[in-house]
Residue frames as qw, qx, qy, qz and C-alpha x, y, z in Angstrom:
[[0.480, 0.135, -0.810, -0.308, 86.97, 51.08, -29.49],
 [0.818, -0.358, -0.002, -0.451, 84.54, 48.68, -27.89],
 [0.184, -0.475, 0.843, -0.173, 86.24, 46.26, -25.52],
 [0.592, -0.035, -0.765, -0.252, 85.62, 42.57, -26.01],
 [0.587, -0.569, -0.089, -0.569, 83.34, 41.39, -23.25],
 [0.145, -0.103, -0.881, 0.438, 83.36, 40.38, -19.73],
 [0.243, -0.512, -0.579, -0.586, 79.58, 40.44, -19.76],
 [0.105, 0.114, 0.563, -0.811, 77.55, 42.52, -17.33],
 [0.307, -0.276, -0.700, -0.582, 73.98, 41.35, -17.71],
 [0.508, -0.319, 0.204, -0.773, 70.67, 41.60, -15.93],
 [0.028, -0.053, -0.983, 0.175, 69.41, 38.82, -13.72],
 [0.157, -0.511, -0.782, -0.321, 65.75, 37.92, -13.60],
 [0.246, -0.833, -0.357, -0.343, 63.92, 41.13, -12.74],
 [0.618, -0.651, -0.123, 0.423, 66.81, 42.27, -10.55],
 [0.033, -0.906, 0.233, 0.353, 69.62, 44.75, -10.86],
 [0.736, 0.602, -0.293, 0.097, 72.17, 44.57, -13.63],
 [0.497, -0.697, 0.517, -0.013, 75.24, 42.75, -12.38],
 [0.191, 0.477, -0.831, -0.214, 77.81, 40.18, -13.32],
 [0.785, -0.043, -0.543, -0.295, 76.82, 36.61, -13.95],
 [0.747, -0.580, 0.229, -0.231, 76.58, 34.57, -10.74],
 [0.080, 0.610, -0.788, 0.025, 79.77, 32.77, -9.81],
 [0.954, -0.041, 0.000, -0.298, 78.91, 29.17, -10.56],
 [0.683, 0.419, -0.540, 0.256, 82.55, 28.19, -10.35],
 [0.145, -0.536, 0.576, -0.600, 82.80, 28.85, -6.63],
 [0.057, -0.005, -0.958, 0.281, 81.88, 26.52, -3.80],
 [0.328, -0.489, -0.706, -0.395, 78.31, 25.37, -3.34],
 [0.365, -0.496, -0.581, 0.531, 78.35, 26.73, 0.22],
 [0.080, -0.171, 0.027, 0.982, 78.14, 30.25, -1.25],
 [0.254, -0.248, -0.609, -0.710, 74.73, 29.56, -2.83],
 [0.412, -0.099, 0.423, -0.801, 71.46, 30.36, -1.09],
 [0.396, 0.216, 0.871, -0.196, 68.52, 28.01, -0.60],
 [0.313, 0.181, -0.417, -0.834, 66.01, 27.60, -3.40],
 [0.679, 0.267, 0.582, -0.359, 62.78, 26.00, -4.58],
 [0.033, 0.254, -0.751, -0.608, 62.78, 24.09, -7.88],
 [0.752, 0.222, 0.076, -0.616, 59.68, 23.25, -9.92],
 [0.234, -0.217, 0.934, 0.160, 59.73, 19.47, -10.45],
 [0.157, 0.440, 0.853, 0.233, 56.17, 19.27, -11.78],
 [0.113, 0.753, 0.348, -0.547, 54.09, 22.06, -13.27],
 [0.515, 0.840, 0.134, -0.104, 54.05, 24.59, -16.08],
 [0.356, 0.830, -0.406, 0.140, 57.80, 25.25, -16.02],
 [0.942, -0.285, -0.024, 0.174, 59.77, 22.20, -14.84],
 [0.727, 0.123, -0.072, 0.672, 63.28, 23.14, -13.75],
 [0.001, 0.808, 0.030, 0.588, 62.38, 26.73, -12.90],
 [0.599, -0.161, -0.515, 0.592, 64.35, 27.85, -9.87],
 [0.233, -0.879, -0.147, -0.388, 63.31, 30.34, -7.20],
 [0.496, 0.218, -0.512, 0.666, 66.19, 31.64, -5.09],
 [0.502, -0.777, -0.380, -0.007, 65.35, 32.34, -1.45],
 [0.569, 0.208, -0.168, 0.777, 67.68, 35.29, -1.08],
 [0.178, -0.547, 0.072, -0.815, 65.58, 37.64, 1.07],
 [0.098, -0.112, 0.787, -0.599, 64.58, 37.35, 4.75],
 [0.451, 0.383, 0.667, -0.452, 60.88, 37.19, 3.81],
 [0.130, 0.161, -0.634, -0.745, 59.41, 36.31, 0.42],
 [0.649, 0.253, 0.392, -0.601, 55.75, 35.96, -0.53],
 [0.092, -0.076, 0.906, 0.406, 54.70, 33.12, -2.84],
 [0.450, 0.488, 0.616, -0.425, 51.51, 33.02, -4.89],
 [0.489, 0.501, 0.605, 0.379, 49.74, 33.69, -8.16],
 [0.039, 0.956, 0.201, -0.208, 49.53, 37.48, -7.68],
 [0.609, 0.644, -0.050, 0.461, 51.78, 39.64, -9.83],
 [0.192, -0.861, 0.280, -0.378, 52.88, 41.38, -6.62],
 [0.919, -0.375, 0.108, 0.055, 54.27, 38.15, -5.13],
 [0.183, -0.752, 0.591, 0.226, 58.02, 37.78, -4.79],
 [0.193, -0.150, 0.937, 0.248, 57.78, 34.20, -6.11],
 [0.604, 0.278, -0.036, -0.746, 55.09, 34.10, -8.80],
 [0.360, 0.010, 0.931, 0.055, 53.44, 30.72, -9.50],
 [0.437, 0.204, -0.374, -0.792, 51.61, 30.52, -12.81],
 [0.198, -0.146, -0.969, -0.017, 49.10, 27.93, -11.63],
 [0.428, -0.437, -0.250, -0.750, 45.33, 28.53, -11.23],
 [0.764, -0.409, -0.499, -0.015, 45.33, 26.12, -8.28],
 [0.504, -0.100, -0.374, 0.772, 47.69, 28.38, -6.34],
 [0.130, -0.878, -0.423, 0.182, 46.16, 31.21, -4.30],
 [0.295, 0.873, -0.030, 0.387, 47.15, 34.79, -4.99],
 [0.105, -0.700, 0.561, -0.430, 48.86, 34.89, -1.59],
 [0.872, -0.061, -0.468, -0.131, 49.56, 31.26, -0.92],
 [0.828, -0.414, -0.191, 0.327, 52.45, 31.32, 1.56],
 [0.022, 0.942, -0.311, 0.126, 55.44, 33.22, 2.89],
 [0.875, 0.092, -0.292, 0.375, 59.02, 31.89, 3.03],
 [0.339, -0.916, 0.189, -0.103, 60.97, 33.13, 6.06],
 [0.792, 0.333, -0.345, 0.378, 64.75, 32.77, 5.88],
 [0.465, -0.839, 0.239, -0.151, 66.68, 32.80, 9.15],
 [0.327, -0.594, 0.721, 0.145, 70.32, 31.83, 8.62],
 [0.073, 0.195, -0.921, -0.330, 70.37, 28.29, 7.27],
 [0.204, 0.357, 0.875, -0.256, 66.73, 27.66, 8.19],
 [0.241, -0.083, -0.402, -0.880, 63.79, 28.34, 5.87],
 [0.270, 0.290, 0.777, -0.490, 60.25, 28.30, 7.26],
 [0.127, -0.327, -0.681, -0.643, 57.16, 27.80, 5.12],
 [0.185, 0.241, 0.520, -0.798, 54.37, 29.95, 6.60],
 [0.116, 0.406, 0.846, 0.326, 51.09, 28.70, 5.18],
 [0.126, -0.035, -0.037, -0.991, 48.61, 31.36, 4.08],
 [0.405, 0.303, 0.705, -0.497, 45.47, 29.30, 4.63],
 [0.245, 0.233, -0.544, -0.768, 44.82, 28.96, 0.89],
 [0.784, 0.100, 0.057, -0.610, 41.63, 27.43, -0.48],
 [0.874, 0.276, -0.382, -0.120, 43.39, 24.48, -2.12],
 [0.782, -0.585, 0.213, 0.020, 45.93, 24.08, 0.66],
 [0.285, 0.720, -0.631, 0.044, 49.52, 22.89, 0.74],
 [0.976, -0.216, 0.026, -0.005, 51.01, 19.43, 1.20],
 [0.075, 0.763, -0.640, 0.053, 54.59, 18.75, 2.23],
 [0.070, 0.279, -0.958, 0.014, 55.82, 15.20, 1.58],
 [0.370, -0.266, -0.830, -0.321, 52.20, 14.10, 1.19],
 [0.258, -0.499, -0.681, 0.469, 50.98, 15.62, 4.47],
 [0.035, 0.741, 0.363, 0.564, 48.46, 18.43, 4.14],
 [0.253, 0.035, -0.412, 0.874, 49.17, 21.51, 6.25],
 [0.098, -0.761, -0.603, 0.219, 46.63, 23.26, 8.39],
 [0.214, 0.844, 0.169, 0.462, 45.99, 26.89, 7.53],
 [0.230, -0.912, 0.213, -0.266, 48.60, 29.13, 9.12],
 [0.929, -0.285, 0.073, 0.223, 50.99, 26.27, 9.87],
 [0.099, 0.883, -0.457, -0.032, 54.70, 27.09, 10.07],
 [0.985, -0.021, 0.125, 0.121, 57.09, 24.35, 8.90],
 [0.217, -0.745, 0.539, 0.329, 60.89, 24.32, 8.88],
 [0.835, 0.485, -0.172, -0.194, 61.78, 22.93, 5.46],
 [0.680, -0.423, 0.561, 0.208, 64.28, 20.08, 5.14],
 [0.035, 0.466, -0.691, -0.551, 66.51, 19.13, 2.21],
 [0.111, -0.021, -0.899, -0.423, 64.60, 17.48, -0.65],
 [0.309, 0.400, 0.654, -0.563, 61.16, 18.25, 0.86],
 [0.058, 0.294, 0.712, 0.635, 58.43, 18.02, -1.80],
 [0.169, 0.378, 0.394, -0.821, 55.82, 20.78, -1.61],
 [0.131, 0.410, 0.791, 0.435, 52.54, 20.41, -3.51],
 [0.163, 0.493, 0.279, -0.808, 50.51, 23.55, -4.28],
 [0.625, 0.522, -0.075, -0.576, 47.76, 23.34, -6.89],
 [0.953, 0.300, 0.036, 0.016, 49.12, 21.24, -9.76],
 [0.366, 0.761, -0.451, 0.290, 52.69, 22.37, -9.04],
 [0.884, -0.412, -0.099, 0.195, 55.24, 20.37, -7.08],
 [0.139, 0.883, -0.369, 0.254, 58.32, 22.10, -5.68],
 [0.871, -0.130, -0.313, 0.355, 61.52, 20.66, -4.26],
 [0.275, -0.949, 0.138, -0.070, 63.38, 22.47, -1.50],
 [0.799, 0.217, -0.255, 0.500, 67.18, 22.69, -1.55],
 [0.472, -0.831, -0.115, 0.269, 68.92, 24.27, 1.45],
 [0.135, 0.936, -0.325, -0.033, 71.81, 26.70, 1.28],
 [0.205, -0.625, 0.749, 0.081, 75.03, 24.99, 0.19],
 [0.829, 0.148, 0.530, -0.098, 73.33, 21.95, -1.37],
 [0.317, -0.278, 0.648, 0.634, 75.44, 20.89, -4.41],
 [0.332, 0.515, 0.754, 0.240, 72.25, 20.49, -6.45],
 [0.071, 0.898, 0.204, -0.384, 71.71, 24.25, -6.20],
 [0.201, -0.583, 0.506, 0.603, 74.93, 24.70, -8.17],
 [0.273, 0.050, 0.848, 0.452, 74.01, 22.27, -10.94],
 [0.220, 0.715, 0.664, -0.006, 70.43, 23.45, -11.36],
 [0.022, -0.863, -0.012, 0.505, 71.69, 27.03, -11.48],
 [0.217, -0.398, 0.645, 0.615, 74.17, 26.20, -14.22],
 [0.248, 0.333, 0.855, 0.311, 71.49, 24.44, -16.25],
 [0.122, 0.831, 0.485, -0.241, 69.03, 27.28, -15.78],
 [0.082, -0.752, 0.229, 0.612, 71.56, 29.87, -16.92],
 [0.246, -0.140, 0.782, 0.555, 72.40, 27.81, -19.98],
 [0.208, 0.553, 0.795, 0.138, 68.72, 27.61, -20.90],
 [0.025, 0.890, 0.329, -0.314, 68.22, 31.37, -20.46],
 [0.220, -0.711, 0.307, 0.593, 71.32, 32.66, -22.24],
 [0.682, 0.707, -0.115, -0.150, 72.12, 33.36, -25.85],
 [0.932, -0.100, 0.127, 0.324, 74.99, 31.05, -26.78],
 [0.594, 0.517, 0.026, 0.616, 76.99, 33.66, -28.70],
 [0.045, 0.704, -0.102, 0.701, 76.64, 36.85, -26.65],
 [0.360, -0.077, -0.743, 0.558, 75.92, 35.52, -23.15],
 [0.295, -0.016, 0.255, -0.921, 72.97, 37.86, -22.59],
 [0.553, 0.212, 0.673, -0.443, 69.36, 36.68, -22.26],
 [0.109, 0.062, 0.828, 0.547, 67.74, 34.79, -25.14],
 [0.345, -0.217, -0.411, -0.816, 64.36, 35.16, -26.83],
 [0.556, -0.398, -0.724, -0.093, 62.56, 32.66, -24.60],
 [0.402, -0.381, -0.511, 0.657, 63.59, 34.41, -21.41],
 [0.003, -0.008, 0.073, 0.997, 62.83, 37.86, -22.84],
 [0.424, -0.332, -0.543, -0.644, 59.24, 36.88, -23.69],
 [0.563, -0.473, -0.652, 0.186, 58.70, 35.48, -20.18],
 [0.324, -0.272, -0.289, 0.859, 60.17, 38.64, -18.65],
 [0.128, -0.180, -0.312, -0.924, 58.00, 40.80, -20.89],
 [0.515, -0.477, -0.613, -0.363, 54.80, 39.10, -19.68],
 [0.570, -0.451, -0.538, 0.426, 55.85, 39.21, -16.02],
 [0.253, -0.174, -0.124, 0.944, 56.97, 42.84, -16.06],
 [0.222, -0.306, -0.431, -0.819, 53.86, 43.89, -17.99],
 [0.556, -0.546, -0.610, -0.145, 51.61, 42.31, -15.35],
 [0.489, -0.387, -0.387, 0.679, 53.60, 43.97, -12.57],
 [0.074, 0.040, 0.122, 0.989, 53.23, 47.35, -14.31],
 [0.392, -0.438, -0.552, -0.592, 49.49, 46.75, -14.63],
 [0.604, -0.529, -0.579, 0.142, 49.12, 45.76, -10.97],
 [0.498, -0.426, -0.255, 0.711, 51.32, 48.53, -9.55],
 [0.204, 0.946, 0.246, -0.058, 50.42, 51.35, -11.91],
 [0.439, -0.627, 0.346, 0.543, 54.10, 51.72, -12.82],
 [0.490, 0.741, -0.277, -0.366, 55.69, 52.71, -16.10],
 [0.755, -0.130, 0.591, 0.250, 57.36, 50.14, -18.36],
 [0.419, 0.768, -0.265, -0.406, 59.24, 50.87, -21.57],
 [0.865, 0.053, 0.454, 0.207, 60.71, 48.63, -24.25],
 [0.155, 0.747, -0.450, -0.464, 63.55, 49.23, -26.71],
 [0.895, 0.229, 0.357, 0.140, 63.93, 47.05, -29.78],
 [0.087, -0.799, 0.423, 0.418, 67.36, 47.64, -31.29],
 [0.884, 0.367, 0.270, 0.109, 68.29, 46.48, -34.78],
 [0.428, -0.487, 0.417, 0.637, 71.81, 46.69, -36.24],
 [0.527, 0.731, 0.000, -0.433, 71.57, 48.46, -39.60],
 [0.665, 0.626, -0.381, -0.143, 72.70, 46.66, -42.75],
 [0.580, -0.530, 0.616, -0.052, 74.25, 43.89, -40.69],
 [0.908, 0.280, 0.307, 0.044, 74.00, 41.46, -43.62],
 [0.502, 0.820, -0.223, 0.161, 76.59, 43.58, -45.43],
 [0.300, -0.725, 0.601, -0.153, 79.04, 43.02, -42.57],
 [0.799, -0.109, 0.591, -0.038, 78.64, 39.25, -42.89],
 [0.794, 0.566, 0.216, 0.058, 78.76, 39.32, -46.69],
 [0.411, 0.849, -0.245, 0.223, 81.81, 41.58, -47.03],
 [0.082, -0.706, 0.616, -0.339, 83.86, 40.80, -43.91],
 [0.486, 0.073, -0.870, 0.044, 82.72, 37.28, -43.05],
 [0.666, -0.560, -0.394, -0.296, 80.60, 35.70, -40.34],
 [0.679, -0.229, -0.417, 0.559, 83.47, 35.59, -37.84],
 [0.149, 0.143, -0.095, 0.974, 83.69, 39.38, -37.96],
 [0.454, -0.452, -0.359, -0.678, 79.90, 39.55, -37.76],
 [0.729, -0.445, -0.510, 0.102, 79.96, 37.45, -34.59],
 [0.474, -0.097, -0.305, 0.820, 82.58, 39.79, -33.07],
 [0.121, -0.313, -0.130, -0.933, 80.33, 42.73, -33.84],
 [0.626, -0.491, -0.453, -0.402, 77.33, 41.07, -32.17],
 [0.710, -0.344, -0.465, 0.402, 79.33, 40.18, -29.06],
 [0.318, 0.021, -0.168, 0.933, 80.82, 43.67, -28.75],
 [0.289, -0.402, -0.249, -0.833, 77.43, 45.28, -29.25],
 [0.682, -0.491, -0.533, -0.096, 75.90, 43.08, -26.53],
 [0.568, -0.252, -0.373, 0.689, 78.55, 44.40, -24.14],
 [0.063, 0.169, 0.051, 0.982, 77.88, 48.00, -25.14],
 [0.468, -0.475, -0.461, -0.586, 74.14, 47.51, -24.70],
 [0.693, -0.501, -0.495, 0.151, 74.44, 46.08, -21.20],
 [0.457, -0.136, -0.231, 0.848, 76.92, 48.80, -20.22],
 [0.082, -0.278, -0.199, -0.936, 74.49, 51.48, -21.44],
 [0.597, -0.479, -0.397, -0.507, 71.31, 50.09, -19.85],
 [0.333, 0.058, -0.722, 0.604, 72.32, 50.50, -16.23],
 [0.491, -0.357, 0.020, -0.794, 68.88, 50.53, -14.59],
 [0.306, -0.116, 0.849, -0.416, 67.60, 48.49, -11.67],
 [0.641, 0.301, 0.598, -0.375, 65.36, 45.70, -12.92],
 [0.485, 0.611, -0.350, -0.519, 66.29, 46.07, -16.59],
 [0.814, 0.030, 0.574, 0.079, 66.31, 42.95, -18.76],
 [0.256, 0.723, -0.446, -0.461, 68.66, 42.99, -21.74],
 [0.728, -0.016, 0.681, 0.073, 68.80, 40.26, -24.36],
 [0.076, 0.294, -0.674, -0.674, 69.28, 39.15, -27.94],
 [0.703, 0.273, 0.318, -0.575, 65.97, 38.44, -29.63],
 [0.826, 0.245, 0.477, 0.176, 67.58, 36.80, -32.65],
 [0.606, 0.604, 0.189, 0.482, 69.96, 37.62, -35.48],
 [0.360, 0.221, -0.149, 0.894, 70.98, 41.26, -35.15],
 [0.373, -0.642, -0.245, -0.624, 67.95, 42.28, -33.07],
 [0.348, -0.018, -0.690, 0.634, 68.32, 43.11, -29.37],
 [0.406, -0.709, -0.464, -0.341, 65.88, 44.01, -26.60],
 [0.196, 0.110, -0.555, 0.801, 65.99, 46.21, -23.50],
 [0.423, -0.640, -0.591, -0.249, 63.01, 45.96, -21.14],
 [0.212, 0.275, -0.345, 0.872, 62.93, 48.92, -18.75],
 [0.385, -0.660, -0.645, 0.023, 60.64, 48.78, -15.68],
 [0.311, -0.801, -0.251, 0.445, 59.89, 52.01, -13.82],
 [0.313, -0.251, 0.365, 0.840, 60.99, 53.93, -16.89],
 [0.422, 0.727, 0.363, -0.403, 58.78, 56.38, -18.80],
 [0.699, 0.640, 0.233, 0.219, 59.05, 57.43, -22.42],
 [0.148, 0.954, -0.221, 0.137, 61.35, 60.42, -21.89],
 [0.505, -0.639, 0.579, 0.031, 63.87, 58.51, -19.76],
 [0.823, 0.124, 0.531, 0.162, 63.82, 55.61, -22.21],
 [0.555, 0.812, 0.096, 0.152, 64.36, 58.03, -25.08],
 [0.126, -0.894, 0.430, -0.024, 67.46, 59.45, -23.38],
 [0.675, -0.326, 0.654, 0.104, 68.86, 55.92, -23.01],
 [0.770, 0.454, 0.428, 0.133, 68.02, 55.05, -26.62],
 [0.375, 0.916, -0.084, 0.117, 69.65, 58.18, -28.02],
 [0.349, -0.764, 0.542, 0.034, 72.73, 57.66, -25.86],
 [0.762, -0.051, 0.628, 0.147, 73.07, 54.12, -27.21],
 [0.664, 0.677, 0.284, 0.140, 72.50, 55.22, -30.82],
 [0.121, 0.961, -0.246, 0.037, 75.03, 58.04, -30.52],
 [0.510, -0.596, 0.613, 0.097, 77.74, 55.82, -28.99],
 [0.782, 0.179, 0.570, 0.178, 77.36, 53.15, -31.66],
 [0.523, 0.824, 0.174, 0.131, 77.43, 55.75, -34.42],
 [0.029, -0.955, 0.291, -0.040, 80.48, 57.56, -33.02],
 [0.344, -0.608, 0.716, 0.013, 82.81, 54.68, -32.13],
 [0.721, 0.316, -0.548, -0.283, 83.74, 51.88, -34.58],
 [0.910, -0.334, 0.227, -0.099, 84.08, 48.33, -33.30],
 [0.069, 0.705, -0.698, -0.110, 87.66, 47.12, -33.31],
 [0.972, 0.037, 0.202, -0.117, 87.87, 43.60, -34.80],
 [0.854, -0.008, 0.231, 0.467, 91.47, 42.49, -35.07],
 [0.292, -0.456, 0.149, 0.828, 92.65, 46.11, -35.47],
 [0.054, 0.291, 0.620, 0.727, 90.11, 46.60, -38.26],
 [0.226, 0.221, 0.402, -0.860, 87.50, 49.27, -37.38],
 [0.022, -0.395, -0.843, -0.365, 83.95, 48.22, -38.29],
 [0.190, 0.043, 0.175, -0.965, 81.46, 51.08, -38.33],
 [0.123, -0.439, -0.869, -0.192, 77.80, 50.29, -37.69],
 [0.288, -0.199, 0.130, -0.928, 74.62, 52.14, -36.79],
 [0.008, 0.284, 0.935, -0.212, 71.42, 51.06, -35.09],
 [0.368, -0.359, -0.327, -0.793, 67.71, 51.71, -35.53],
 [0.068, -0.100, -0.820, 0.560, 65.66, 51.70, -32.34],
 [0.403, -0.496, -0.498, -0.586, 61.93, 51.37, -31.71],
 [0.059, 0.045, -0.657, 0.750, 60.62, 52.59, -28.36],
 [0.476, -0.498, -0.497, -0.527, 57.24, 51.95, -26.76],
 [0.126, -0.190, 0.654, -0.721, 55.87, 52.61, -23.29],
 [0.132, -0.292, -0.946, -0.043, 53.22, 50.19, -22.05],
 [0.439, -0.189, 0.025, -0.878, 49.55, 51.13, -21.72],
 [0.021, -0.009, -0.986, 0.163, 48.39, 48.15, -19.59],
 [0.390, 0.338, 0.530, -0.672, 44.82, 49.47, -19.29],
 [0.633, 0.563, 0.021, -0.531, 44.16, 49.22, -23.04],
 [0.633, 0.533, -0.536, -0.163, 46.58, 46.66, -24.46],
 [0.971, -0.230, 0.031, 0.061, 48.21, 43.28, -23.88],
 [0.516, -0.615, 0.438, 0.406, 51.91, 42.57, -23.52],
 [0.601, 0.195, 0.609, 0.478, 51.96, 41.37, -27.14],
 [0.242, 0.902, 0.310, 0.178, 50.28, 44.61, -28.33],
 [0.331, -0.895, 0.196, 0.227, 52.95, 46.49, -26.41],
 [0.608, -0.282, 0.570, 0.475, 55.71, 44.49, -28.12],
 [0.522, 0.532, 0.554, 0.371, 54.14, 44.96, -31.57],
 [0.072, 0.990, 0.122, -0.022, 54.10, 48.75, -31.13],
 [0.385, -0.737, 0.432, 0.348, 57.83, 48.80, -30.42],
 [0.626, 0.046, 0.669, 0.398, 58.40, 46.45, -33.35],
 [0.400, 0.789, 0.416, 0.210, 56.48, 48.74, -35.70],
 [0.128, -0.971, 0.101, 0.175, 58.50, 51.69, -34.42],
 [0.506, -0.479, 0.563, 0.445, 61.83, 50.05, -35.26],
 [0.548, 0.386, 0.630, 0.392, 60.57, 49.31, -38.78],
 [0.165, 0.961, 0.220, 0.027, 59.62, 52.98, -39.13],
 [0.351, -0.802, 0.340, 0.344, 63.14, 53.91, -38.09],
 [0.586, -0.057, 0.661, 0.466, 64.48, 51.66, -40.85],
 [0.410, 0.669, 0.556, 0.273, 62.12, 53.11, -43.44],
 [0.004, 0.994, 0.105, -0.021, 62.99, 56.69, -42.49],
 [0.402, 0.817, -0.363, 0.198, 66.71, 56.26, -43.17],
 [0.858, -0.129, -0.385, 0.315, 68.09, 54.16, -40.27],
 [0.460, 0.072, -0.366, 0.806, 70.40, 55.36, -37.49],
 [0.269, -0.381, 0.024, -0.884, 67.48, 56.86, -35.59],
 [0.039, 0.193, 0.864, -0.463, 65.07, 56.31, -32.72],
 [0.368, -0.311, -0.448, -0.753, 61.33, 56.13, -33.41],
 [0.173, 0.017, 0.719, -0.673, 58.80, 56.36, -30.57],
 [0.255, -0.442, -0.790, -0.342, 55.40, 54.66, -30.58],
 [0.081, -0.215, 0.302, -0.925, 53.66, 57.55, -28.85],
 [0.626, -0.022, 0.301, -0.719, 50.22, 55.98, -28.66],
 [0.578, 0.060, 0.810, -0.081, 48.47, 52.62, -28.94],
 [0.503, 0.503, -0.327, -0.622, 48.10, 51.58, -32.58]]
């Protein structure tokens, strides 16, 4: 029987792991940059590595979607509690608290410093700042599906675009699974929406337990449709994961109040072809594949083998 969840979910483009402990003390949290003005106000960039590049390039550790930001705008150096901004000599430059930096300048950032790059303004919060805790909690709430606790549609679409551009830039493989629970409406109609919600929550746990790959992004796209975005994963490896998931769901009923509920899933699989398609074309191919799986009898995996 599927266990009811303590969720193991993927963090933004990182390894699958448990949700960050936002109940602990603020001293446990690393420094971060928060977008206070720009395309994505409230977006948070954790400074959790000794050296992190910042810029518009898809290869940057901290990607800024702003045409006024250089591809390699700056580097953040973290040494204990101190974070240094190492300016990259960008064309448009950088201002901190209204003072423009000279190219190549190195500045030790202070709490609440305001950093202007292009049309984006960032705020720096040092390690242990209580605001790191609150912004993190708000960010998680905005990114998570309220019922299942895994990523929501908005976050999935952002991750899809970012991972697609990384695959294009690095020449790496990227696969996508779209998973649809078969005849889920019958579960709601015959057993009630409470049972249906239990099924969705249990399936979310099973999905995250199955997709144990570094960098994977797992989420609920809406209703009974789920997504697994798999960087550095080719078609054959993705197919093994998809068939493992389908087999497990088919073989083991979900236990809802000692009542076994049997379900199956249809899965569409596509592997990106960044040289000839966009991220939305890539998504549409996987979407068409899951519809083919439905039309061909459900409880199966269909692969979009080529661009169509």
